[in-house]
N, C-alpha and C positions, 0 to 999 in steps of 0.2 A: 739797368734798364736800357741804356743805349746799346750795349752789346747784344741784348736780346732783340731789340728793334732792328739792328743791322743784320742779325742772323735771319730774321723773318724776311727782310727785304731781299737778302741773297737767295731765299727760297722762292721768290716771285710774288710775295705778298705786298700789297700796297699799304705802306705804313706812314702815319702822320704822328709826330710827337709834339704835344702841347706842353710848353714849359714857361715858367714865370721869368726865368733868366736864360739867355742864350749868349754864349761867347761869340763875338762877331767872326772869329776865325774858325768856329766849329762847324763842321759839315759831316754828314754821314751818308755815304753813297746809297741811293735808293730810298732815303728817308726824308720826308718833308718836315721841316721844323717850323712850328707855329709859335710865335711869341705872344704871350698874354701876361703882361706885367701885373695884372690884378687877379691872377688865377686863384690866389689864396685869400683874397679880400672878400670875406663873406658879406660885406655890406654892398658890394658891387652887384649889379644885375647879372643874372646867369648868362644873358646874351653877350655881355662884356667879357665875362670870365672865360667861357668856353664855347661861345657861339660860332666862331669861325671853324672850329674843329667839327662841331655838330653839323654845320651846314654842308659839310662834305659827304654826309650820309654814311657814317661808318657802319660796318657790319657788327662790330663789337667795340666797346670802350674798355680799355685795360688800364686801371689806375695803379699808380705806385706812389707811396708816401702822400696819400690824399685821403684824409679821414673827415668827411663832411657828409653826414647822412641826408641832409636836406638837398645838397647838390646832386647826390646820387639819385634821389627820387626824381629830380628834374631830368637828369641824363637818361634814365630808364624809359622815358617817354619816347626816346629816339632810337635806342639800341640797348642790347643787354650789357650789363656792367660787370666786369670782373675786377677784383682787388687783390694785389699781391701783398702777402704778409711776409716781409723780409726779416722780421724779428718778432719779439713777444709784445705785440701791440696792445693786447688787453691785460697788461701787467703794469702796476704803478711803478715798480722799480726798473722795469725794462729788462731785467736779467733773469728773473724767474727761477731763482734757487735760494735755498736757505743757507746751505754751506756746501763746500765742494763735494760733488758726488750725490747731492740730495736735491734733485729738481723739485720745484713746487708742483703740486698736483691739485691746486685750488683754482677754481674759476674766479674771475673778477667779481667783487661784491663787497658788501659791508664787512664780511668776515676777514677781508684783507687788512683792514685798518689796525686791529690790535696786533697783527703779525708783522707789520712793517718794521717793528723794532728789530726783528730777526732777519728780514729779507730785503730791507731797503738798501743796504750796503752803501750808505752815504753818511758823511759827517755833517751835512747841511740839511736838516729835516724841513727847512722852510719851503723847499720845492715840492714836497710830497702832496699837499692838498691839491695843487694845480695838476700834478702828475696823475693823481687818482681820478680827477675829473676827466682828463684827457684820455685815460685808459678806458673809461666808460664810454666816451665819445667814439673811440676807435672801435670798441666792441659793437656799438650800435651800427656803425658803418659796415663792419664785416657781416653783420646779420642782415643788412639791407640789400646787399649785392646779389646778383644772379649766381655767382660762383666765386668762392674765396680760394686763392692759390697760395701754396707754400712751397718751399724748396727743400724740405727735409722732414723726416718723421718726427723730429723734435717739435717743430713748429706746428705740424699737423696735430700732435698730441695737445698742444696748447690751444689750438682752435677747437678741438673736440671737447675738452673739458669746459670750454666756454660756450658750448652748444652752438657752434657756428656750422651751418650746413646749408647747401651742399658745398663741398670743398674738394680740391685735387692737390696732389703732390707732383710738382714739375721738376725733373732732373736738371741740375745746373750743369754748366760747362765752363772750362777755363779758357780765357782769352789770351793767356800767355803762350807765346811760341816756345815750346820746350827745346832745350839743347841737351846734348849728351857729352859727358866727359869720361875719361878713363883714370885709372890709378887709385880707385877707391880702396883697393886691397892694401895699399901701402900707407894709408893715412887714417887718423882717428879724428874726424871732424864732424861736429854737431852744428847744424844751422837752425836758427829760429827766425821766422819772418812774420811780422805783425806789429800792431800798435803796442807801444811800451806803456801799458796801463795795467792796473791790478788784475782785472778779470782774465787777461791773457796768460797769467801764470809765469811771467818773466822772473819774478822773485823766487818762485819754486825752482826754476831752471838754474839760476845763479847759485842757490844753495846746494842743488844737486851736483853742481860742478866740483864741489869740494871732494866728492868721493868718486869722480870719474876722470880717468887719465885720458884727456882729449883736449883739443882746442875747440873753442866755441865762437861762433859768429852770429851776432845779433843784428838783424836787418830790420829797421823800422825806427819810427820816431814817436814821441808821446810825452805827456807831462811827467811820467815817472822815469824818464831817461837818466837824468842826473842822479836821482835817488838810487837807481840800479848800479850806476857807475860807482857810487860811494859804497854800496853794499858789496860789490865785487872787491873793492880795495880793502874793506874791513874784514872780509873773509879770506883774503890772501889769494884770490883767484884772478885778479885783474890782469895779470900777464898772460893768461890763457883765454881771456874773453875779449873779443874785438867788437866794439859797438860801431857799426858802419852807418847808422842813420837811415833815412829814407832812400830807397833806390828806385830808379826807373825800371820798367818792366824787363828790358833786356838784361840789365845788370843783375836783377833779382833772379831771373831765369838761370843765369850763369852760376850764381851762388848756390841755388838749389841743386844744380847738376854737379857741383863740386863737393857736395855733402856726402859724408858716409851715412849719416842719418839726418832726417829733418824732424825736429821736435815741435810738438804742438801741446804744451803743458797747461792748457786753459783750466782755470778753476771754476768758471761758469759754464753752463751748458750751451756751447757755441750753437747758433742756429744751423750752421753747416760746417764751417771750417774749410774753406776753399783751398787754402794753402796746402792741405794734405793731398788733395787731388792734383794740384800743380806739381807737388813733389813726385807723385806717382807718374805723371806724364813725363817727367825727367828720368824715370826709372830708379828712383831712390826710395828706400823704405822709410816708414814713419813710426815714431814713438809718440803716442798721443794719449791724452786723458780719455778714459772710457766714459764719456758723458755727452749729452746733447746730440746734435746732428752728426757728430764725428763717427758715431756708431753706424751711420749709413754707409760709410766707405772703409772704415778700419776693421779689418778681419784679423783679430788677434791671433798671432802665430802664422798667418798666411802672408799678409803684405806689410806687417809691422807688429808692434807690441802695444798693448793697452796698459796704462799705469793708473794707479789710484789717484784721482784728482787732488791736488793740493798737498801731496806727500813727496817731499824731496828725496827721501830714501828709496821709495818705490820707483821714482823716476830714474834715480841713479842706477838702481839694479837693472832696470830695463835697458837703459842706454849702454851700460857696461856689458851686459849679456850679448847685445847685438854688435857692439864694437869689437868684441873678441872673436867674432865669427864672420869674416868677410864673405865666405861662400853663402852664408845665410842671408847676408845683406843683399847679395846679387839676386838670389832666388826671390826674396821678398820684393825687391825693386821690380823684377820682371812681372811678378803677380800683380803689383800695383799698377804698372803700365797697362796690363791687359784689362784690369777693372776700369781704369779711367777711360780707355778706348771704347769698351763695351757699354758702360752704364752712364758715363758723363760726357757724352759727345754733343757737339752742336746739333747734329742730325736728330738725336733723341730729344733734345730740348725743344727744337722746332716742332717735331712731330707731336710731342705731348701738348705743346701750347695750342697747335691747330686743332687737336682733338678736343681740348677744353673749350676753345672758342666755338667749335661746332656744337658741342653739347649745350653750352649756355645759349647759343642762338636758337637751337631747336626748342629749348624750354621756354625761352622768351617769346618766340613766335606763337607758341600754343596759347598765349594769353594776349598777344598784340597782333593786330592786322596790318602788317607793314611789308613792303617789298624788301629785297636784300641786295646789297652791293658789297663787293669784296674790297673793302678798305678798312683800315684799322687805325684806331686812335689810341695812343698810349700816353 
């Protein structure tokens, strides 16, 4: 959200960000930060929660991680409201798949309840009743706004099956400053970057390493980290897998640039999978699961290879095939860099947002008699 707000400000848009918590040292050039400690307190009056932002007369109100249909109704009296769906909001489990490679095609409703046994993907079912209620609440909010925004075709499909309209897909962009490295032809190095949790498929990658002659670098932290270290030792691949933990942006950019291949072996349908585009920006090819939003940027055989989700042997074959062909790595990396520049740039993101804002404003003004000011509240 902050990266998007900063990009809008750089393009000359007046942006205000309303947040429940603000770091005292945090500042974003060109962006006004408004502190509202009771922003998510539904018992507090609307004037207390978001009155200061509304008093600035925004042209549009762009919500992130804010699912409150009653508050949306109040906000819409002042300006059109847009809501970004960064994930599968109208899904009880939040991951929207039954098994790797099989995305859910069901809209939220009572039919979800008997299927949660297959799609909840949790060992603690006690949270499910509350999650089901929250999913319904999120859906009600999505249906109440002037325009719902998503950042991939995967989330757009999720919104469509839940009968959310109108809606738009906005291209994302990477905020990482890419670097370039040389010597890829003389190494066999696979890099993974992401949270060390089950849906990211790190277990699939560790198992695939048994059949791949390469070194593996795992960048990230998560509650499955120690379990993955133990798995690597049990499978006898621990000497070829380096777990680096969480890395700052500059260090991560360097690791991506040093990769022969960047692996994104997720078993759930990633809403987008930004690390793939970050790898492309560094000119490196990607081997990724052919599921979810990753299909928006992964062109199988052009800028990388698609592997069957959750299948270590399929992942190992794809990695080995590309590791054995440095010239193909270079060609695919160049194709990825071109795609990242053309389709996932800051300029395209801002232009798409502004077009969505104008559309929502025009639709809202057709039913509301208000003047217009060019200021934005996110």
